A tleap script that builds the chain and sets N, CA, C and O, in Angstrom:
source leaprc.protein.ff14SB
mol = sequence {
  NMET THR ARG LYS GLN LEU LEU PHE ALA ARG
  ILE LEU PHE LEU LEU TYR LEU ILE ALA VAL
  ALA TRP LEU CYS PHE GLY ARG PHE ASP ASN
  THR PRO ASP VAL PRO LEU SER PHE PHE GLY
  ILE PRO THR ASP LYS LEU VAL HIE PHE ALA
  MET PHE LEU PRO PHE PRO VAL LEU THR PHE
  PHE ALA PHE ASN ARG TYR SER GLU LYS PHE
  LEU LYS SER PHE LEU TRP LEU TRP LEU THR
  PHE PHE ILE GLY ALA LEU ILE ALA ALA GLY
  THR GLU ILE GLY GLN GLY LEU THR GLU TYR
  ARG SER ALA ASP THR LEU ASP PHE LEU ALA
  ASP LEU THR GLY LEU GLY THR GLY THR ILE
  ALA VAL LEU LEU LEU MET ILE ARG LYS CLYS
}
set mol.1.N position { 152.467 38.636 40.844 }
set mol.1.CA position { 151.993 36.765 41.249 }
set mol.1.C position { 151.774 36.208 39.744 }
set mol.1.O position { 151.164 36.738 38.815 }
set mol.2.N position { 152.457 34.984 39.794 }
set mol.2.CA position { 152.435 33.999 38.841 }
set mol.2.C position { 150.894 33.796 38.990 }
set mol.2.O position { 150.101 34.380 39.729 }
set mol.3.N position { 150.711 32.873 38.146 }
set mol.3.CA position { 149.691 32.432 37.998 }
set mol.3.C position { 149.331 30.898 38.906 }
set mol.3.O position { 148.339 30.168 38.887 }
set mol.4.N position { 150.442 30.836 39.560 }
set mol.4.CA position { 150.842 29.240 40.402 }
set mol.4.C position { 150.143 29.907 41.694 }
set mol.4.O position { 149.087 29.577 42.232 }
set mol.5.N position { 151.025 30.924 42.029 }
set mol.5.CA position { 150.872 31.562 43.072 }
set mol.5.C position { 149.777 32.101 43.572 }
set mol.5.O position { 149.267 32.112 44.692 }
set mol.6.N position { 149.423 32.684 42.221 }
set mol.6.CA position { 147.478 33.428 42.443 }
set mol.6.C position { 146.716 32.258 42.317 }
set mol.6.O position { 145.636 32.417 42.886 }
set mol.7.N position { 146.813 31.309 41.881 }
set mol.7.CA position { 146.219 29.726 42.315 }
set mol.7.C position { 146.019 29.204 44.130 }
set mol.7.O position { 145.065 29.191 44.908 }
set mol.8.N position { 147.430 28.833 44.218 }
set mol.8.CA position { 147.910 28.530 45.596 }
set mol.8.C position { 147.108 29.868 46.355 }
set mol.8.O position { 146.041 29.591 46.902 }
set mol.9.N position { 147.417 30.815 46.391 }
set mol.9.CA position { 146.363 31.950 47.263 }
set mol.9.C position { 144.887 31.460 47.210 }
set mol.9.O position { 144.279 31.255 48.260 }
set mol.10.N position { 144.309 31.272 45.997 }
set mol.10.CA position { 142.996 30.861 46.216 }
set mol.10.C position { 142.366 29.832 46.694 }
set mol.10.O position { 141.261 29.819 47.237 }
set mol.11.N position { 143.106 28.931 46.481 }
set mol.11.CA position { 142.718 27.818 47.076 }
set mol.11.C position { 142.883 28.069 48.801 }
set mol.11.O position { 141.907 28.111 49.550 }
set mol.12.N position { 144.148 28.206 49.209 }
set mol.12.CA position { 144.235 28.580 50.385 }
set mol.12.C position { 143.331 29.368 50.807 }
set mol.12.O position { 142.529 28.780 51.533 }
set mol.13.N position { 143.097 30.565 50.646 }
set mol.13.CA position { 141.808 31.256 50.914 }
set mol.13.C position { 140.105 30.870 51.105 }
set mol.13.O position { 139.204 31.317 51.816 }
set mol.14.N position { 140.230 29.570 49.846 }
set mol.14.CA position { 138.967 28.829 50.191 }
set mol.14.C position { 139.207 28.022 51.187 }
set mol.14.O position { 138.444 27.974 52.152 }
set mol.15.N position { 140.019 27.467 51.118 }
set mol.15.CA position { 140.219 26.281 52.350 }
set mol.15.C position { 140.141 26.854 53.883 }
set mol.15.O position { 139.966 26.196 54.908 }
set mol.16.N position { 140.347 28.475 53.725 }
set mol.16.CA position { 140.036 29.264 55.104 }
set mol.16.C position { 139.218 29.374 55.567 }
set mol.16.O position { 139.069 29.172 56.772 }
set mol.17.N position { 137.991 29.900 54.446 }
set mol.17.CA position { 136.822 29.797 54.376 }
set mol.17.C position { 136.133 28.648 55.237 }
set mol.17.O position { 135.556 28.643 56.325 }
set mol.18.N position { 136.444 27.658 54.267 }
set mol.18.CA position { 135.719 26.593 54.548 }
set mol.18.C position { 135.986 26.137 56.578 }
set mol.18.O position { 135.208 25.602 57.366 }
set mol.19.N position { 137.269 26.609 56.752 }
set mol.19.CA position { 137.606 26.200 58.266 }
set mol.19.C position { 136.769 26.923 59.445 }
set mol.19.O position { 136.339 26.597 60.552 }
set mol.20.N position { 136.763 28.515 58.317 }
set mol.20.CA position { 136.262 29.204 59.339 }
set mol.20.C position { 134.676 29.065 59.696 }
set mol.20.O position { 134.010 29.334 60.695 }
set mol.21.N position { 134.397 28.543 58.470 }
set mol.21.CA position { 132.661 28.096 59.026 }
set mol.21.C position { 132.629 26.765 59.896 }
set mol.21.O position { 131.926 26.717 60.906 }
set mol.22.N position { 133.494 25.563 59.439 }
set mol.22.CA position { 133.466 24.944 60.423 }
set mol.22.C position { 133.788 24.875 61.864 }
set mol.22.O position { 133.359 24.058 62.679 }
set mol.23.N position { 134.558 25.795 62.043 }
set mol.23.CA position { 134.623 25.962 63.442 }
set mol.23.C position { 133.376 26.705 64.262 }
set mol.23.O position { 133.032 26.338 65.385 }
set mol.24.N position { 132.676 27.934 63.452 }
set mol.24.CA position { 131.451 28.681 63.902 }
set mol.24.C position { 130.750 27.773 63.757 }
set mol.24.O position { 130.158 27.644 64.828 }
set mol.25.N position { 130.343 26.827 62.893 }
set mol.25.CA position { 128.566 25.908 62.840 }
set mol.25.C position { 129.140 24.626 63.589 }
set mol.25.O position { 128.169 24.101 64.134 }
set mol.26.N position { 130.549 23.728 63.915 }
set mol.26.CA position { 130.515 22.962 63.824 }
set mol.26.C position { 130.211 23.083 65.608 }
set mol.26.O position { 130.303 23.982 66.444 }
set mol.27.N position { 129.611 20.930 65.615 }
set mol.27.CA position { 129.220 20.618 67.022 }
set mol.27.C position { 130.572 20.226 67.886 }
set mol.27.O position { 130.956 19.100 67.569 }
set mol.28.N position { 131.318 20.791 68.794 }
set mol.28.CA position { 132.293 20.593 69.472 }
set mol.28.C position { 131.759 19.960 70.641 }
set mol.28.O position { 131.600 20.787 71.539 }
set mol.29.N position { 131.443 18.867 70.939 }
set mol.29.CA position { 130.411 18.153 72.161 }
set mol.29.C position { 131.974 17.272 73.188 }
set mol.29.O position { 132.165 17.361 74.401 }
set mol.30.N position { 132.940 16.405 72.036 }
set mol.30.CA position { 133.661 15.969 72.639 }
set mol.30.C position { 135.251 16.259 72.702 }
set mol.30.O position { 136.249 15.541 72.770 }
set mol.31.N position { 135.020 17.633 72.647 }
set mol.31.CA position { 136.596 18.322 72.713 }
set mol.31.C position { 137.322 18.197 73.896 }
set mol.31.O position { 136.634 18.444 74.887 }
set mol.32.N position { 138.388 17.921 74.109 }
set mol.32.CA position { 139.051 18.167 75.464 }
set mol.32.C position { 138.909 19.497 76.013 }
set mol.32.O position { 138.586 20.487 75.356 }
set mol.33.N position { 139.253 19.465 77.659 }
set mol.33.CA position { 138.901 20.802 78.288 }
set mol.33.C position { 140.032 21.894 78.135 }
set mol.33.O position { 141.226 21.606 78.054 }
set mol.34.N position { 139.721 22.688 78.116 }
set mol.34.CA position { 140.754 23.910 77.561 }
set mol.34.C position { 140.690 24.772 79.132 }
set mol.34.O position { 139.764 24.502 79.896 }
set mol.35.N position { 141.424 25.496 79.409 }
set mol.35.CA position { 141.675 26.596 79.909 }
set mol.35.C position { 140.297 28.005 79.678 }
set mol.35.O position { 140.044 28.487 78.574 }
set mol.36.N position { 139.814 28.292 80.569 }
set mol.36.CA position { 138.583 29.589 79.932 }
set mol.36.C position { 139.297 31.025 79.786 }
set mol.36.O position { 138.865 32.010 79.185 }
set mol.37.N position { 140.649 30.866 80.579 }
set mol.37.CA position { 141.099 32.171 79.970 }
set mol.37.C position { 142.531 32.303 79.886 }
set mol.37.O position { 143.014 31.319 80.447 }
set mol.38.N position { 143.696 33.283 79.318 }
set mol.38.CA position { 144.462 33.147 78.903 }
set mol.38.C position { 145.247 34.337 79.035 }
set mol.38.O position { 145.423 35.040 78.040 }
set mol.39.N position { 145.629 34.580 79.892 }
set mol.39.CA position { 145.866 35.749 80.765 }
set mol.39.C position { 145.007 36.651 80.582 }
set mol.39.O position { 144.928 37.592 79.792 }
set mol.40.N position { 144.336 36.245 81.440 }
set mol.40.CA position { 142.838 37.122 82.107 }
set mol.40.C position { 142.027 37.437 80.642 }
set mol.40.O position { 141.430 38.513 80.644 }
set mol.41.N position { 141.941 36.729 79.539 }
set mol.41.CA position { 141.429 36.676 78.253 }
set mol.41.C position { 140.734 35.618 78.038 }
set mol.41.O position { 141.313 34.547 78.219 }
set mol.42.N position { 139.596 35.600 77.683 }
set mol.42.CA position { 138.421 34.642 77.714 }
set mol.42.C position { 139.283 33.832 76.434 }
set mol.42.O position { 139.756 34.508 75.521 }
set mol.43.N position { 139.465 32.057 76.463 }
set mol.43.CA position { 139.950 31.334 75.674 }
set mol.43.C position { 138.857 31.945 74.080 }
set mol.43.O position { 139.389 32.512 73.125 }
set mol.44.N position { 137.838 31.746 74.131 }
set mol.44.CA position { 136.740 31.876 72.571 }
set mol.44.C position { 136.929 32.826 72.277 }
set mol.44.O position { 136.773 32.920 71.059 }
set mol.45.N position { 137.365 34.197 72.964 }
set mol.45.CA position { 137.518 35.527 72.535 }
set mol.45.C position { 138.774 35.696 71.287 }
set mol.45.O position { 138.747 36.203 70.166 }
set mol.46.N position { 140.110 34.848 72.272 }
set mol.46.CA position { 141.295 34.570 71.345 }
set mol.46.C position { 141.016 33.826 70.315 }
set mol.46.O position { 141.889 33.908 69.452 }
set mol.47.N position { 139.898 32.930 69.980 }
set mol.47.CA position { 139.778 32.044 68.980 }
set mol.47.C position { 139.135 32.583 67.570 }
set mol.47.O position { 139.295 32.374 66.367 }
set mol.48.N position { 138.106 33.605 68.630 }
set mol.48.CA position { 137.376 34.251 67.477 }
set mol.48.C position { 138.499 35.237 66.542 }
set mol.48.O position { 138.764 35.111 65.347 }
set mol.49.N position { 139.120 36.382 67.657 }
set mol.49.CA position { 140.458 36.744 67.048 }
set mol.49.C position { 141.491 36.030 66.648 }
set mol.49.O position { 142.461 36.772 66.492 }
set mol.50.N position { 141.746 34.832 66.391 }
set mol.50.CA position { 142.886 33.922 65.399 }
set mol.50.C position { 142.011 33.569 64.315 }
set mol.50.O position { 142.454 33.235 63.217 }
set mol.51.N position { 140.646 33.636 64.611 }
set mol.51.CA position { 139.838 33.083 63.162 }
set mol.51.C position { 139.702 34.129 61.973 }
set mol.51.O position { 139.767 33.934 60.760 }
set mol.52.N position { 139.478 35.378 62.742 }
set mol.52.CA position { 139.212 36.457 61.507 }
set mol.52.C position { 140.766 37.119 61.434 }
set mol.52.O position { 140.775 38.159 60.775 }
set mol.53.N position { 142.036 36.739 61.959 }
set mol.53.CA position { 143.020 37.239 61.598 }
set mol.53.C position { 143.522 37.792 60.556 }
set mol.53.O position { 143.825 38.942 60.235 }
set mol.54.N position { 143.580 36.210 59.822 }
set mol.54.CA position { 144.290 36.264 58.372 }
set mol.54.C position { 143.265 36.367 57.394 }
set mol.54.O position { 143.580 35.850 56.323 }
set mol.55.N position { 141.935 36.969 57.444 }
set mol.55.CA position { 140.664 37.203 56.602 }
set mol.55.C position { 141.964 38.205 55.651 }
set mol.55.O position { 142.612 37.793 54.689 }
set mol.56.N position { 142.044 39.490 56.249 }
set mol.56.CA position { 142.623 40.572 54.785 }
set mol.56.C position { 143.690 40.153 54.513 }
set mol.56.O position { 144.112 40.646 53.467 }
set mol.57.N position { 144.619 39.165 55.162 }
set mol.57.CA position { 146.617 39.006 54.478 }
set mol.57.C position { 145.349 38.347 53.500 }
set mol.57.O position { 144.999 38.951 52.486 }
set mol.58.N position { 144.733 37.115 53.887 }
set mol.58.CA position { 144.580 35.663 52.385 }
set mol.58.C position { 143.602 36.546 51.113 }
set mol.58.O position { 143.672 36.276 49.914 }
set mol.59.N position { 142.769 37.560 51.671 }
set mol.59.CA position { 141.714 38.115 50.598 }
set mol.59.C position { 142.728 39.051 50.104 }
set mol.59.O position { 142.338 39.381 48.984 }
set mol.60.N position { 143.635 39.542 50.321 }
set mol.60.CA position { 144.734 40.776 49.656 }
set mol.60.C position { 144.926 39.521 48.412 }
set mol.60.O position { 144.243 39.421 47.393 }
set mol.61.N position { 146.132 38.569 48.867 }
set mol.61.CA position { 146.765 37.822 47.784 }
set mol.61.C position { 145.836 36.804 47.062 }
set mol.61.O position { 146.224 36.061 46.161 }
set mol.62.N position { 144.887 36.837 47.430 }
set mol.62.CA position { 143.627 35.494 46.798 }
set mol.62.C position { 143.643 36.868 45.675 }
set mol.62.O position { 144.378 36.909 44.689 }
set mol.63.N position { 143.191 37.372 45.857 }
set mol.63.CA position { 142.284 38.600 44.942 }
set mol.63.C position { 143.910 39.899 44.096 }
set mol.63.O position { 143.675 40.835 43.331 }
set mol.64.N position { 144.935 39.603 44.441 }
set mol.64.CA position { 145.683 40.154 43.934 }
set mol.64.C position { 145.541 41.521 43.596 }
set mol.64.O position { 145.444 41.985 42.459 }
set mol.65.N position { 145.537 42.285 44.948 }
set mol.65.CA position { 145.516 43.828 44.643 }
set mol.65.C position { 145.651 44.670 44.803 }
set mol.65.O position { 144.939 45.672 44.732 }
set mol.66.N position { 146.804 44.456 45.119 }
set mol.66.CA position { 148.200 45.431 45.095 }
set mol.66.C position { 148.204 46.060 43.784 }
set mol.66.O position { 148.097 45.479 42.704 }
set mol.67.N position { 148.404 47.906 44.084 }
set mol.67.CA position { 147.981 48.435 43.070 }
set mol.67.C position { 149.455 49.565 42.952 }
set mol.67.O position { 149.902 49.722 44.088 }
set mol.68.N position { 149.908 49.999 42.368 }
set mol.68.CA position { 150.863 51.083 42.048 }
set mol.68.C position { 150.340 52.365 42.526 }
set mol.68.O position { 151.132 53.201 42.962 }
set mol.69.N position { 148.750 52.662 42.474 }
set mol.69.CA position { 147.774 53.592 43.181 }
set mol.69.C position { 147.598 53.697 44.473 }
set mol.69.O position { 146.378 53.717 44.635 }
set mol.70.N position { 147.984 53.754 45.213 }
set mol.70.CA position { 147.723 53.568 46.677 }
set mol.70.C position { 146.412 53.561 47.085 }
set mol.70.O position { 145.853 52.699 47.765 }
set mol.71.N position { 145.979 54.517 46.655 }
set mol.71.CA position { 144.680 54.965 47.073 }
set mol.71.C position { 143.738 53.616 46.898 }
set mol.71.O position { 143.286 53.078 47.909 }
set mol.72.N position { 143.419 53.013 45.400 }
set mol.72.CA position { 143.272 51.974 45.038 }
set mol.72.C position { 143.172 50.808 45.627 }
set mol.72.O position { 142.219 50.047 45.794 }
set mol.73.N position { 144.706 50.749 46.032 }
set mol.73.CA position { 144.653 49.336 47.004 }
set mol.73.C position { 144.159 49.670 48.056 }
set mol.73.O position { 143.298 48.861 48.404 }
set mol.74.N position { 144.356 50.872 49.060 }
set mol.74.CA position { 143.699 51.054 50.097 }
set mol.74.C position { 142.175 51.206 50.121 }
set mol.74.O position { 141.749 50.980 51.253 }
set mol.75.N position { 141.117 51.549 49.150 }
set mol.75.CA position { 139.802 51.271 48.865 }
set mol.75.C position { 139.476 49.619 49.475 }
set mol.75.O position { 138.881 49.165 50.452 }
set mol.76.N position { 140.270 49.006 48.234 }
set mol.76.CA position { 140.243 47.422 48.217 }
set mol.76.C position { 140.589 47.302 49.658 }
set mol.76.O position { 139.542 47.372 50.302 }
set mol.77.N position { 141.557 47.160 50.386 }
set mol.77.CA position { 141.883 46.953 51.783 }
set mol.77.C position { 140.903 47.250 52.948 }
set mol.77.O position { 140.801 46.589 53.982 }
set mol.78.N position { 140.053 48.585 52.534 }
set mol.78.CA position { 138.938 48.714 53.479 }
set mol.78.C position { 137.357 48.146 53.275 }
set mol.78.O position { 136.406 47.955 54.033 }
set mol.79.N position { 137.663 47.948 51.509 }
set mol.79.CA position { 136.151 46.812 51.127 }
set mol.79.C position { 136.428 45.436 51.775 }
set mol.79.O position { 135.456 44.908 52.316 }
set mol.80.N position { 137.455 44.861 51.798 }
set mol.80.CA position { 138.131 44.174 52.485 }
set mol.80.C position { 137.319 43.616 54.249 }
set mol.80.O position { 136.614 42.694 54.659 }
set mol.81.N position { 137.887 44.674 54.724 }
set mol.81.CA position { 137.569 44.301 56.232 }
set mol.81.C position { 135.823 44.845 56.027 }
set mol.81.O position { 135.051 44.295 56.813 }
set mol.82.N position { 135.337 45.627 55.272 }
set mol.82.CA position { 133.787 45.933 55.467 }
set mol.82.C position { 133.166 44.124 55.235 }
set mol.82.O position { 132.346 43.517 55.924 }
set mol.83.N position { 133.928 43.657 54.020 }
set mol.83.CA position { 133.173 42.611 53.474 }
set mol.83.C position { 133.474 41.215 54.855 }
set mol.83.O position { 132.632 40.318 54.891 }
set mol.84.N position { 134.585 41.163 55.810 }
set mol.84.CA position { 134.982 40.375 56.636 }
set mol.84.C position { 134.056 40.586 57.809 }
set mol.84.O position { 133.674 39.789 58.666 }
set mol.85.N position { 133.776 41.960 57.613 }
set mol.85.CA position { 132.827 42.619 59.165 }
set mol.85.C position { 131.311 42.161 59.098 }
set mol.85.O position { 130.540 42.167 60.058 }
set mol.86.N position { 130.901 41.615 57.329 }
set mol.86.CA position { 129.699 41.415 57.445 }
set mol.86.C position { 129.698 39.701 57.685 }
set mol.86.O position { 128.621 39.309 58.134 }
set mol.87.N position { 130.487 38.868 57.512 }
set mol.87.CA position { 131.021 37.858 57.368 }
set mol.87.C position { 130.650 37.389 59.263 }
set mol.87.O position { 130.093 36.473 59.868 }
set mol.88.N position { 131.358 38.657 59.584 }
set mol.88.CA position { 131.799 37.862 61.468 }
set mol.88.C position { 130.084 38.030 62.073 }
set mol.88.O position { 129.584 37.402 63.006 }
set mol.89.N position { 129.505 38.954 61.309 }
set mol.89.CA position { 128.083 39.271 61.691 }
set mol.89.C position { 127.228 38.425 61.583 }
set mol.89.O position { 126.503 38.151 62.540 }
set mol.90.N position { 127.076 37.611 59.996 }
set mol.90.CA position { 126.461 36.726 59.479 }
set mol.90.C position { 127.316 35.271 60.341 }
set mol.90.O position { 126.493 34.377 60.534 }
set mol.91.N position { 128.168 35.054 60.650 }
set mol.91.CA position { 128.364 34.427 61.819 }
set mol.91.C position { 127.966 34.242 63.227 }
set mol.91.O position { 127.724 33.119 63.669 }
set mol.92.N position { 127.894 35.253 63.907 }
set mol.92.CA position { 127.193 35.623 64.851 }
set mol.92.C position { 125.716 35.323 64.780 }
set mol.92.O position { 125.117 34.804 65.721 }
set mol.93.N position { 125.126 35.673 63.605 }
set mol.93.CA position { 123.787 35.674 63.813 }
set mol.93.C position { 123.192 34.160 63.634 }
set mol.93.O position { 122.158 33.690 64.109 }
set mol.94.N position { 124.318 33.458 62.673 }
set mol.94.CA position { 123.535 32.139 62.386 }
set mol.94.C position { 124.014 31.523 63.418 }
set mol.94.O position { 123.599 30.364 63.394 }
set mol.95.N position { 124.969 31.796 64.701 }
set mol.95.CA position { 125.117 30.971 65.981 }
set mol.95.C position { 123.710 31.225 66.714 }
set mol.95.O position { 123.171 30.349 67.392 }
set mol.96.N position { 123.345 32.080 66.582 }
set mol.96.CA position { 122.345 32.497 67.521 }
set mol.96.C position { 120.948 31.900 66.954 }
set mol.96.O position { 119.950 31.931 67.674 }
set mol.97.N position { 120.900 31.332 65.587 }
set mol.97.CA position { 119.941 30.470 64.898 }
set mol.97.C position { 120.024 29.041 65.247 }
set mol.97.O position { 119.151 28.248 64.894 }
set mol.98.N position { 121.024 28.711 65.911 }
set mol.98.CA position { 121.400 27.246 65.957 }
set mol.98.C position { 120.863 26.895 67.731 }
set mol.98.O position { 120.709 27.723 68.628 }
set mol.99.N position { 120.683 25.490 67.788 }
set mol.99.CA position { 119.921 25.191 68.825 }
set mol.99.C position { 121.538 24.905 69.663 }
set mol.99.O position { 121.559 24.682 70.874 }
set mol.100.N position { 122.563 24.943 68.998 }
set mol.100.CA position { 123.600 24.361 69.660 }
set mol.100.C position { 125.001 25.614 70.068 }
set mol.100.O position { 126.050 25.551 70.708 }
set mol.101.N position { 124.536 26.298 69.565 }
set mol.101.CA position { 125.810 27.655 70.027 }
set mol.101.C position { 124.849 28.889 70.182 }
set mol.101.O position { 123.619 28.831 70.186 }
set mol.102.N position { 125.570 29.935 70.301 }
set mol.102.CA position { 124.735 31.160 71.021 }
set mol.102.C position { 125.535 32.502 70.220 }
set mol.102.O position { 126.731 32.496 69.930 }
set mol.103.N position { 124.898 33.252 70.037 }
set mol.103.CA position { 125.468 34.471 69.579 }
set mol.103.C position { 126.169 35.285 70.395 }
set mol.103.O position { 125.773 35.143 71.552 }
set mol.104.N position { 127.248 36.268 70.273 }
set mol.104.CA position { 127.792 36.690 71.335 }
set mol.104.C position { 128.353 38.517 70.983 }
set mol.104.O position { 129.348 38.590 70.261 }
set mol.105.N position { 127.829 39.683 71.400 }
set mol.105.CA position { 128.536 40.876 70.892 }
set mol.105.C position { 130.171 40.725 71.126 }
set mol.105.O position { 131.015 41.094 70.310 }
set mol.106.N position { 130.453 40.089 72.449 }
set mol.106.CA position { 132.177 39.946 72.569 }
set mol.106.C position { 132.898 39.489 71.482 }
set mol.106.O position { 133.843 40.069 70.948 }
set mol.107.N position { 132.202 37.965 71.043 }
set mol.107.CA position { 132.603 37.324 69.891 }
set mol.107.C position { 132.752 38.052 68.710 }
set mol.107.O position { 133.755 37.684 68.098 }
set mol.108.N position { 132.097 38.997 68.128 }
set mol.108.CA position { 131.785 39.849 67.198 }
set mol.108.C position { 133.279 40.920 67.120 }
set mol.108.O position { 134.158 40.960 66.258 }
set mol.109.N position { 133.095 41.807 68.539 }
set mol.109.CA position { 134.314 42.428 68.277 }
set mol.109.C position { 135.404 41.666 68.641 }
set mol.109.O position { 136.362 42.044 67.967 }
set mol.110.N position { 135.706 40.794 69.368 }
set mol.110.CA position { 137.198 39.534 68.507 }
set mol.110.C position { 137.218 39.787 67.311 }
set mol.110.O position { 138.074 40.307 66.595 }
set mol.111.N position { 136.277 39.413 67.131 }
set mol.111.CA position { 136.324 38.970 65.397 }
set mol.111.C position { 136.843 40.645 64.569 }
set mol.111.O position { 137.896 40.852 63.965 }
set mol.112.N position { 135.775 41.564 64.800 }
set mol.112.CA position { 136.443 42.730 64.662 }
set mol.112.C position { 137.843 43.004 64.605 }
set mol.112.O position { 138.520 43.090 63.581 }
set mol.113.N position { 138.298 43.160 66.020 }
set mol.113.CA position { 139.414 42.971 66.494 }
set mol.113.C position { 140.783 41.974 65.624 }
set mol.113.O position { 141.850 42.359 65.146 }
set mol.114.N position { 140.408 41.139 65.672 }
set mol.114.CA position { 141.149 40.405 64.089 }
set mol.114.C position { 141.422 40.772 62.891 }
set mol.114.O position { 142.525 40.708 62.348 }
set mol.115.N position { 140.206 41.255 62.342 }
set mol.115.CA position { 140.156 41.576 61.363 }
set mol.115.C position { 141.025 43.239 60.895 }
set mol.115.O position { 141.580 43.705 59.900 }
set mol.116.N position { 140.718 43.662 62.246 }
set mol.116.CA position { 141.346 45.648 61.971 }
set mol.116.C position { 142.889 44.849 62.186 }
set mol.116.O position { 143.493 44.883 61.114 }
set mol.117.N position { 143.389 44.406 62.868 }
set mol.117.CA position { 144.456 43.791 63.211 }
set mol.117.C position { 145.461 43.312 61.808 }
set mol.117.O position { 146.566 43.736 61.468 }
set mol.118.N position { 144.516 42.192 61.140 }
set mol.118.CA position { 144.969 41.755 59.594 }
set mol.118.C position { 144.819 42.914 59.048 }
set mol.118.O position { 145.662 42.975 58.153 }
set mol.119.N position { 144.158 43.963 59.089 }
set mol.119.CA position { 144.115 44.964 58.149 }
set mol.119.C position { 145.259 46.157 58.053 }
set mol.119.O position { 145.637 46.705 57.018 }
set mol.120.N position { 145.627 46.370 59.156 }
set mol.120.CA position { 146.778 46.905 59.816 }
set mol.120.C position { 148.197 46.630 59.107 }
set mol.120.O position { 148.955 47.408 58.528 }
set mol.121.N position { 148.294 45.157 59.373 }
set mol.121.CA position { 149.640 44.607 58.875 }
set mol.121.C position { 149.995 44.634 57.225 }
set mol.121.O position { 151.089 44.786 56.683 }
set mol.122.N position { 148.617 44.423 56.611 }
set mol.122.CA position { 147.996 44.608 55.043 }
set mol.122.C position { 148.831 46.023 55.147 }
set mol.122.O position { 149.987 46.235 54.782 }
set mol.123.N position { 147.985 46.837 55.697 }
set mol.123.CA position { 148.352 48.425 55.031 }
set mol.123.C position { 150.144 48.514 54.925 }
set mol.123.O position { 150.814 48.901 53.968 }
set mol.124.N position { 150.715 47.898 56.568 }
set mol.124.CA position { 151.802 48.028 56.735 }
set mol.124.C position { 152.586 47.239 55.382 }
set mol.124.O position { 153.670 47.758 55.116 }
set mol.125.N position { 152.292 46.352 54.712 }
set mol.125.CA position { 152.807 45.470 53.510 }
set mol.125.C position { 153.070 46.632 52.336 }
set mol.125.O position { 154.000 46.978 51.607 }
set mol.126.N position { 151.572 47.056 52.618 }
set mol.126.CA position { 151.328 47.927 51.239 }
set mol.126.C position { 152.529 49.114 51.567 }
set mol.126.O position { 153.551 49.276 50.901 }
set mol.127.N position { 152.168 49.800 52.633 }
set mol.127.CA position { 153.272 51.019 52.952 }
set mol.127.C position { 155.168 50.728 52.494 }
set mol.127.O position { 155.888 51.439 51.794 }
set mol.128.N position { 155.507 49.394 53.233 }
set mol.128.CA position { 156.575 49.029 52.387 }
set mol.128.C position { 156.568 48.759 51.312 }
set mol.128.O position { 157.148 49.536 50.554 }
set mol.129.N position { 156.012 47.722 50.824 }
set mol.129.CA position { 156.523 47.896 49.129 }
set mol.129.C position { 156.224 48.884 48.240 }
set mol.129.O position { 156.473 48.693 47.049 }
set mol.130.N position { 155.575 50.238 48.725 }
set mol.130.CA position { 155.401 51.365 47.908 }
set mol.130.C position { 157.053 52.231 47.957 }
set mol.130.O position { 157.222 53.274 47.326 }
savepdb mol mol.pdb
quit
C-alpha cells in the first residue's frame, strides 16, 4: 500500500470506531419507528451484525497486515477477531452500565457473527491474493 492509501485506511478505521461508539452509546429517543424484525430477524440484531462486519476488513487494511507468510497473516487475523470480540463485549458491558441502554447476550452474539463473517471475508481475500 502507498502512504496515502495507508493514511486513508487508518482515517477510515478511526471514523468507523467513532461511529460504532456513537451507535452503541448514543441516545436515540427521537428516531423514526422501524420494523421490529426483517425476515424474522430482530432489527437490532441486524444492526449489531452490520456494525461489526467491517471491523476485520478495516483493521486489516489500516494496519497493512498482509504478509507473504500465510501463517503470520492468519495469526494477525485471529488477533483482530479477538480484539473485535473484546470491543463487542466491552460495548455490551458499557451499555449495561448506562441508564438508557441495556446489555444483551444476543446482541453480543450478533456482534460475533458480524466479526466472524468479516474475518472469513478477509481470509478469502488473503487466500485469493496468495
